[in-house]
C-alpha positions as CSV (number, residue, x, y, z in Angstrom):
1,M,85.4,88.2,110.7
2,D,86.9,84.9,109.5
3,F,90.1,85.1,107.6
4,A,90.6,81.3,107.2
5,P,90.8,80.4,103.6
6,G,88.2,78.1,102.1
7,D,89.2,74.9,100.4
8,V,89.4,76.5,96.9
9,A,91.5,79.4,98.1
10,A,93.8,77.2,100.1
11,D,94.3,75.0,97.0
12,Y,95.2,78.0,94.8
13,T,97.7,79.2,97.4
14,A,99.3,75.8,97.7
15,R,99.6,75.5,93.9
16,M,101.1,79.0,93.8
17,R,103.7,78.1,96.4
18,A,104.6,74.9,94.5
19,F,104.9,77.0,91.3
20,L,107.1,79.5,93.1
21,D,109.5,76.9,94.5
22,E,109.6,74.6,91.5
23,E,109.6,77.1,88.6
24,V,109.9,80.8,89.5
25,L,112.7,80.9,92.1
26,P,115.0,78.6,90.0
27,A,114.3,81.0,87.0
28,E,115.6,84.1,88.8
29,A,119.2,83.5,87.9
30,E,118.4,83.2,84.2
31,Y,116.2,86.3,84.3
32,D,118.9,88.3,86.0
33,A,121.7,87.1,83.6
34,F,119.6,88.1,80.6
35,R,119.0,91.6,81.9
36,A,122.6,92.1,83.1
37,Q,123.9,91.4,79.6
38,R,121.7,94.2,78.2
39,R,122.1,96.8,81.0
40,G,123.0,100.2,79.6
41,T,121.9,99.2,76.0
42,P,118.8,100.0,74.0
43,Q,117.8,96.3,74.7
44,E,117.7,96.9,78.5
45,W,113.9,96.7,78.5
46,D,113.6,93.5,76.5
47,L,111.7,90.7,78.2
48,P,113.8,87.7,79.2
49,P,112.3,84.7,77.3
50,V,112.1,82.7,80.6
51,V,109.1,84.8,81.5
52,E,107.0,83.6,78.5
53,S,108.0,80.0,79.4
54,L,106.8,80.6,83.0
55,K,103.5,82.1,81.7
56,E,102.8,78.9,79.7
57,R,103.5,76.7,82.8
58,A,101.3,78.9,85.0
59,R,98.4,78.4,82.6
60,E,99.0,74.7,82.7
61,R,98.8,74.8,86.5
62,G,95.5,76.9,86.3
63,L,97.3,79.9,87.8
64,W,96.1,82.7,85.5
65,N,94.2,86.0,86.1
66,L,93.4,85.0,89.6
67,F,93.1,88.7,90.7
68,L,89.8,89.2,88.8
69,P,86.8,87.8,90.8
70,A,84.6,87.7,87.6
71,L,87.0,85.2,86.0
72,S,88.6,83.4,88.9
73,G,85.7,83.2,91.3
74,L,88.1,84.2,94.1
75,S,87.2,87.0,96.5
76,N,89.8,89.6,97.5
77,L,90.3,87.7,100.7
78,D,90.8,84.5,98.7
79,Y,93.3,86.0,96.4
80,A,95.4,87.8,99.0
81,P,97.5,84.8,100.1
82,V,98.2,84.0,96.4
83,A,99.5,87.6,96.0
84,E,101.6,87.2,99.1
85,V,103.3,84.1,97.7
86,S,104.0,86.0,94.4
87,G,105.7,88.7,96.4
88,W,108.6,86.3,97.2
89,S,109.7,87.0,93.6
90,P,108.0,90.3,92.9
91,V,109.4,90.9,89.5
92,I,108.8,87.5,87.9
93,A,106.0,85.7,89.7
94,P,103.2,88.3,89.3
95,E,103.7,88.6,85.6
96,A,104.1,84.8,85.2
97,I,100.4,84.5,86.5
98,N,99.2,87.6,84.7
99,C,98.6,89.4,87.9
100,Q,101.2,92.2,87.6
101,A,100.7,95.9,88.2
102,P,99.7,98.2,86.6
103,D,97.9,95.7,84.3
104,T,95.7,94.3,87.0
105,G,94.3,97.8,87.8
106,N,93.9,98.6,84.1
107,M,92.2,95.3,83.5
108,E,89.8,95.9,86.4
109,T,89.1,99.4,85.0
110,L,88.4,98.1,81.5
111,H,86.2,95.3,83.0
112,L,84.2,97.8,85.0
113,F,84.0,100.8,82.7
114,G,85.0,99.7,79.2
115,T,82.6,99.5,76.4
116,P,82.3,96.1,74.6
117,D,84.5,97.5,71.8
118,Q,87.1,98.7,74.2
119,Q,87.1,95.4,76.0
120,R,87.5,93.5,72.8
121,E,90.4,95.6,71.6
122,W,92.3,96.0,74.8
123,L,90.9,93.9,77.7
124,D,90.9,90.6,75.9
125,P,94.6,90.7,74.8
126,L,95.6,91.9,78.3
127,L,93.8,89.0,79.9
128,A,95.5,86.7,77.4
129,G,98.9,88.1,78.4
130,E,99.6,89.2,74.8
131,I,100.2,92.9,75.5
132,R,100.8,95.2,78.5
133,S,99.4,98.6,79.5
134,A,100.2,101.7,81.6
135,F,98.2,104.1,83.7
136,A,99.1,107.7,83.0
137,M,98.1,110.1,85.8
138,T,101.2,111.5,87.7
139,E,102.6,114.7,86.3
140,P,106.0,116.5,86.9
141,D,104.7,120.0,87.2
142,V,102.1,119.6,90.0
143,A,101.7,117.7,93.2
144,S,100.0,114.7,91.8
145,S,99.3,113.3,95.2
146,D,96.3,115.5,94.9
147,A,94.7,114.2,91.7
148,T,92.6,117.3,91.3
149,N,95.8,119.1,90.4
150,I,96.2,117.3,87.1
151,E,96.9,119.8,84.3
152,T,96.9,117.6,81.2
153,R,94.1,118.9,78.9
154,I,91.7,116.7,77.1
155,R,89.7,118.9,74.6
156,R,86.7,117.7,72.5
157,D,87.2,118.5,68.8
158,G,84.4,117.1,66.7
159,D,84.5,113.3,66.9
160,D,87.9,113.3,68.6
161,Y,89.6,114.3,71.8
162,V,92.9,116.2,71.6
163,I,95.4,115.8,74.5
164,D,98.2,118.0,75.6
165,G,100.4,117.6,78.6
166,R,103.2,115.8,80.4
167,K,103.2,112.7,82.5
168,W,106.0,110.9,84.4
169,W,106.6,107.8,86.5
170,I,104.4,106.0,84.1
171,S,105.1,102.3,84.9
172,G,105.3,99.9,82.1
173,A,105.9,102.4,79.3
174,A,109.5,101.3,78.5
175,D,108.4,97.8,77.4
176,E,107.3,97.7,73.8
177,R,104.6,95.3,74.8
178,C,102.8,98.2,76.5
179,R,100.3,99.0,73.7
180,I,97.7,101.1,75.6
181,F,97.7,103.9,78.1
182,I,94.8,104.8,80.3
183,L,95.3,108.5,80.6
184,M,93.7,110.9,83.1
185,G,93.4,114.6,82.3
186,K,91.0,117.5,82.5
187,T,88.0,117.8,80.2
188,D,86.3,120.7,82.0
189,P,88.5,122.9,84.3
190,D,85.3,124.9,85.2
191,A,83.4,122.0,86.6
192,S,83.2,121.1,90.3
193,T,86.5,119.9,91.7
194,H,85.9,116.2,91.3
195,R,84.1,116.4,88.0
196,Q,86.9,118.1,86.0
197,Q,88.8,114.9,85.1
198,S,88.2,112.2,82.5
199,M,90.0,109.1,81.4
200,V,90.8,108.2,77.8
201,L,92.5,105.3,76.1
202,V,95.6,106.3,74.2
203,P,97.3,103.7,72.0
204,R,101.1,103.7,72.1
205,D,101.6,104.5,68.4
206,T,99.3,107.6,68.4
207,P,101.0,110.5,66.7
208,G,102.1,113.2,69.2
209,L,102.8,110.8,72.1
210,E,106.5,110.9,72.9
211,I,108.3,108.7,75.4
212,V,110.9,111.2,76.6
213,R,113.0,109.1,79.0
214,H,113.0,106.1,81.3
215,L,113.5,107.0,84.9
216,P,115.7,104.9,87.2
217,T,114.4,104.0,90.7
218,F,117.3,104.2,93.1
219,G,119.6,103.5,90.2
220,Y,117.6,100.5,89.0
221,Q,115.9,100.3,85.6
222,D,113.0,97.9,85.9
223,Q,112.4,95.7,82.8
224,H,109.0,97.4,82.1
225,G,110.4,100.8,83.0
226,H,109.0,104.0,84.6
227,S,108.8,106.7,82.0
228,E,108.2,110.4,81.2
229,L,105.7,111.1,78.5
230,R,105.0,114.2,76.4
231,L,101.6,114.6,74.7
232,D,101.5,117.2,72.0
233,G,98.2,117.5,70.1
234,V,97.6,113.7,70.6
235,R,94.3,113.0,68.8
236,V,92.1,109.9,69.7
237,P,88.5,109.1,68.8
238,A,85.8,110.2,71.2
239,S,84.9,106.6,71.5
240,N,88.2,106.1,73.5
241,L,86.6,107.8,76.5
242,L,86.3,105.5,79.5
243,G,83.0,105.9,81.2
244,E,81.6,109.4,81.1
245,E,83.1,112.9,80.8
246,G,83.9,114.1,84.3
247,G,84.1,110.5,85.7
248,G,87.8,110.2,85.8
249,F,88.2,110.9,89.6
250,A,85.6,108.3,90.4
251,I,87.2,105.7,88.1
252,A,90.6,106.4,89.7
253,Q,89.2,105.7,93.2
254,A,87.4,102.6,92.0
255,R,90.6,101.0,90.8
256,L,92.6,101.5,94.0
257,G,90.9,99.3,96.6
258,P,91.7,95.8,95.3
259,G,95.0,97.1,93.9
260,R,96.1,98.1,97.4
261,I,95.4,94.6,98.6
262,H,97.6,93.2,95.8
263,H,100.5,95.6,96.4
264,C,100.4,95.1,100.2
265,M,100.2,91.3,100.1
266,R,103.1,91.2,97.7
267,L,105.1,93.4,100.0
268,I,104.3,91.0,102.9
269,G,105.7,88.2,100.7
270,M,108.9,90.2,100.1
271,A,109.2,90.8,103.9
272,E,108.7,87.1,104.5
273,R,111.5,86.2,102.1
274,A,113.8,88.9,103.6
275,L,113.1,87.5,107.1
276,S,113.9,84.0,105.8
277,L,117.2,85.2,104.4
278,L,117.9,87.0,107.7
279,V,117.3,83.9,109.8
280,D,119.5,81.8,107.5
281,R,122.3,84.3,107.6
282,A,122.0,84.6,111.4
283,R,122.3,80.8,111.8
284,T,125.3,80.3,109.6
285,R,127.4,83.5,109.9
286,V,129.9,83.3,112.7
287,A,131.3,86.4,114.6
288,F,132.8,86.9,118.1
289,G,133.0,83.1,118.6
290,G,129.5,82.0,117.6
291,P,126.7,82.4,115.1
292,L,125.0,85.8,114.8
293,A,121.8,84.2,116.0
294,D,123.4,84.0,119.5
295,Q,123.6,87.8,119.6
296,G,120.7,89.4,121.5
297,V,120.5,92.3,119.1
298,V,120.0,89.9,116.2
299,R,117.4,88.0,118.0
300,E,115.5,91.2,118.6
301,Q,115.6,92.0,114.9
302,I,114.2,88.6,114.1
303,A,111.4,88.9,116.7
304,L,110.4,92.4,115.7
305,S,110.3,91.4,112.1
306,R,108.0,88.4,112.8
307,M,105.6,90.5,114.9
308,E,105.4,93.3,112.4
309,I,104.8,91.0,109.5
310,E,101.9,89.3,111.4
311,Q,100.4,92.7,112.3
312,A,100.5,94.0,108.8
313,R,99.1,90.8,107.3
314,L,96.1,90.8,109.7
315,L,95.3,94.4,108.9
316,T,95.5,93.7,105.1
317,L,93.3,90.6,105.4
318,K,90.8,92.6,107.4
319,T,90.8,95.2,104.6
320,A,90.2,92.5,102.0
321,W,87.3,91.1,104.1
322,L,85.8,94.5,104.4
323,I,86.0,95.2,100.7
324,D,84.4,91.8,99.9
325,N,81.6,92.4,102.4
326,H,81.1,96.1,102.5
327,G,82.7,97.5,99.3
328,A,85.6,100.0,99.1
329,K,83.7,102.7,100.8
330,G,83.1,100.4,103.8
331,A,86.9,99.8,104.0
332,A,88.0,103.4,103.3
333,T,90.0,103.8,106.5
334,E,91.7,100.4,106.2
335,I,92.5,100.8,102.5
336,A,94.4,104.0,103.4
337,A,96.0,102.5,106.5
338,I,97.5,99.4,104.9
339,K,99.1,101.6,102.2
340,V,101.1,103.2,105.1
341,V,101.6,100.3,107.4
342,V,102.7,97.6,105.0
343,P,105.4,99.5,103.0
344,R,106.9,100.9,106.2
345,M,106.9,97.4,107.7
346,A,108.5,95.9,104.6
347,C,111.2,98.6,104.6
348,A,112.0,97.9,108.2
349,V,112.2,94.1,107.8
350,I,114.3,94.3,104.7
351,D,116.6,96.9,106.3
352,R,117.2,94.5,109.3
353,A,118.0,91.7,106.9
354,M,120.4,93.9,105.1
355,Q,122.2,94.8,108.4
356,V,122.7,91.1,109.2
357,H,124.0,90.5,105.7
358,G,126.5,93.4,105.9
359,G,128.1,94.7,102.7
360,A,126.7,91.8,100.7
361,A,123.2,93.3,101.0
362,M,124.3,96.3,99.0
363,S,125.2,94.2,96.0
364,D,123.1,92.1,93.7
365,D,124.3,88.9,95.3
366,T,121.1,88.9,97.3
367,P,117.7,90.3,96.3
368,L,117.7,92.6,99.4
369,A,118.9,95.8,97.8
370,Y,116.4,95.6,95.1
371,F,113.7,94.6,97.5
372,Y,114.4,97.7,99.6
373,A,114.3,100.0,96.5
374,W,111.0,98.4,95.6
375,A,109.5,98.7,99.0
376,R,110.6,102.3,99.5
377,A,109.2,103.3,96.1
378,L,105.8,101.9,97.2
379,R,105.7,104.6,99.9
380,F,105.1,106.9,96.9
381,A,103.1,104.7,94.4
382,D,99.3,105.2,94.6
383,G,99.9,108.2,96.7
384,P,102.5,109.0,99.4
385,D,102.2,108.0,103.0
386,E,101.2,111.5,104.1
387,V,98.0,111.5,101.9
388,H,96.9,108.2,103.5
389,V,97.7,109.3,107.0
390,R,95.6,112.4,106.3
391,S,92.7,110.2,105.1
392,V,92.8,108.0,108.2
393,A,92.9,111.1,110.5
394,R,89.9,112.6,108.7
395,Q,87.9,109.4,109.2
396,E,88.8,109.4,112.9
397,L,87.8,113.1,113.3
398,K,84.4,112.7,111.8
399,P,81.5,113.0,114.3
400,R,80.2,109.6,115.4
């Protein structure tokens, strides 16, 4: 295995770093001020205009849709360092280069399984950054960590499908730019366990689709939001089916491999920024007659953070290499493993940085409190730790 980037990948990563330092990080204050002025109002989920400006400049720099190999020519291993750099500003940078979740997974799904008409209507404007999307799987009434539990019904009625059910933690739904939902539900409850589910495209303005509320994450309301949905007799054309009936579970699995690389590398970028803040604080903050960096306990926190970041990065790069060379099935253990290892690592590193910053870390004077909320939430997103630990154990216990 060779994780060294090729010339093209290294160039993209360098350009992304320059874009981050020159454009994105300086824009954070303007972004935060715009959102602070609207907090607690109906305009809380409006997009700060600076993001559209950054999107234009990212296009000018050739930093657009790099996550999709068919368009960028980059492998998962090539793209991984770019995703890491974007994690230094995890709210703004990914969207600025049109590589933000959940749109990346939805674009990959439409690219792989969408019909030409579906791609023209939804994939093309997503790739252009004109609209956003959401993935509606998780439900409040069942343990959605087991996707076979999904209860939302999708019934065929002539030339239509009729959908009834509830969804929640649907990321992106609070933003009016979210025009399309990829929804997973049951079309045949009597089929075999993994052939009961299907996926359909549900436009935002479809009658019967109600956005009930926007859920805070540790008290934060993200700009794009995480929402609860109610679907009551929602009717869509049968042509809105993604793939085939009964193929929903397989589609859900197909979209997770590369997406896990993206999430994990962004988390590593967050951890790197947290460690950078920790080191700067330790060097400049004085207590007990000298800088905090002179304290052995602080030095240990710095050293542990560096070692854990390096371990997590190597495992994630290995996973990207395996996907590129052997497909998601050939990387099944590693895909599950990074989803446990990396968020836990990020939480630990950010927590150490918070300790060294003291009370300031609980405020919005640094990005650390929000980073911690984000990293902790990712121990649930795309399945909780326990599901992935179970998957790794099952692989280990198989006869060899």
